[in-house]
C-alpha positions, 0 to 999 in steps of 0.5 A: 550536222555541224561545222568545225572551225579551225582557229589558227591565230589568237582570239582577237585576230582569228584566222578561221577556216570552216571545213565542210559540215560533217555528220556526227558519224560513227562511234569513236574507234578503239585502239589496240592495247587499250587493255595493256597491263604493265609492271610497277614498283612492288611487282603489281600489274596496272593498266597502262596509261599511255600519254605519249601519243605525240611520239607515236599513237597506238594502232586503231582497230580498223587500221589493223583490220584493213592490213589483215584483210590486205595480207592474203593477197599481198603482192608487189605493185604496178608491174605485175600481171597476176591477180594478186599484184593487180589487186594490191596495186588497186589498193595502193592507188586507192590509198593515194586517193583516200589520203588526198581526200583526207587532206583536202588536196587539189585534184592535180596535187602529187601524193607521194608515200614516204616513211614519215614526216622527216622523210617527206621533208627531206624529199622536198628539200632534194627537189627545191629549185637551185638557189632556193632560200628557206625561211623557218622558225627556231620553234620547229621540229628538227625535221623542218630545221635541218634539211635545207641547203640555204636557210634563214632561221627566225627567232621564236615569235612572242605572239602569232601576229609577230610570226606573220610579220617576221615571215613577211620581213624575211621573205621580202628581203630574199631574191629568187625561189623561196620556201616558208616552212612552218608547223601547224601544231607544235610538237612541244606545246600543242599550240596552233600556228596561223598557217592560213595567214602565213600562206597568204604572206608567202604567196604575196612574196612569190614564195611557197609554203610547206606545213608540217602537219604531223601533230595536227592531223591526229587531232584536227582536220586539214584542208590543203586547198582551203588553206591555200597551202603548197605542200603538206607532210605528215606521218602514219605512226602519229595518225594511228597507223604505225606501219612505217608510212608517211606522205608528202602532198603538194604541187607537182612542178618542183617534185617533177623537176627534182632529182629522184629521191631514190634511184632504181626500179619504178622511177625510170621510163627507160635506161639506156647504155652507159652513154645514153643516160636514163629517162626518169619518170616525169610524174612525181609519184613513180619518180620518187617511189623507187623500188617496192613501196611500203604497200601495207603502210599506205593501206594502213595510213588510208584506213586511219584517214577513213576511220577518222573521217567516218567518226566525224571530227566533232566527237573527237575534238570535243572529247580531246578538249575535255581531257586536255582542259582537265589535264592543264587545270590539274597541272596548274593546281600543283605547286612547282609544276610549270606548263611550257607555252609560247603564246600563253595559256589561252591560245588554242592547242591540240592535246599536247602539254609539256611541263617541268617539276621543280626539284626533279629532272625530266628524266627522273619524273618520266621514270618515276611515272612509269615505274611507280604509276604505270604512266607513259610520257615523253621526256627530253627536248622532243627533237626541238632543241632550240625551242625547248631551250627558249621556253626553259630560258636556257637558250645558251645552254648545251643540248645535253644539259639535263636542266634543258629538258621537259616532260611531255604528256599527250592524249588521243583516241584511247586516252581516258579521264582515269589516265589524266587523273592518275597523272595529276595525282602522281605529279602531286605526290612527286612534287610534295616529296 
């Protein structure tokens, strides 16, 4: 048995949350596509080095198996009396319980299945009380920057303590309902944010907090209750369940009082004549899941949660930290390659690293890595334009400026040392051209 600690601040002022002891668990599950071969220059086929997990992770074999097992009895949920409908409904609702447990949500928290993190964030935006002011950092993904009617945007903080102070000052100056929105792990740098400290500050000012956990949950456990978070959102496609489902978890009152996200079957208790109006469900789940939901997506998401929990985080984190340390050390050894970081190289992070290569645009680097070495990475601004421009020192530049882009390599289950070493050697050759 071992206890894993999440570090959400700088070493000199750790903000630690110990999760429940977990056993060493089962072997790390395999991913589909591990044997994929891709063509490279000259017509040769090579094994694909997938280093683009932060965009979408491959499917875990247990997830594929769970979906295959559900398909023979697949049917519509909630309103069917037939056996297949009853069985599918039970699987769908069990998925809700599984995801709740995986995220450490409170027993009375809502668990609403969505399409992805962006969908979940926009759903919450529709449910905010009138006059709510949102406080959000310019370091966020566009899904956290853009949905709000009334927002205060804060500059990128120079260190974690400054993030806490900036949020404290901003929230203190706002009257009425307020919401702090922050990522748990940056999709650009992988750096972990002090979410426990930020939740404490939010609550001290009578505000609530929404945490974008899309990049955290594939790499680290999260416990909504222990961290005292009000809302958490994440996506299945980043969690090895690429079947089109995400989730919003959190307090029921705002969600129960908000305008139904989709208006249609399942969201209502009764529909009267034109002059009688509509009686909407008060429970957030049916209220915001109108129509036939993505049943297989929910089953897949729950299967991924089960697989990671059964494996145990100790082995997953140990392997990831070994690979990301090797990757970052390799990048640091290449002249002309610069890793992007907000809080410095020593700050804790998940398996994501973004970088630039002198003399080459990000798109050129990504295309060469793919076409000549069979390596998949991401290039661009990663749906975080203000943050990437800040890191590159081009904060006043246009979004379409090629110089305001970077390359991102990200690892996960299925990443190997050979993949990392191939990337380092390819970049070394590229930088020397």
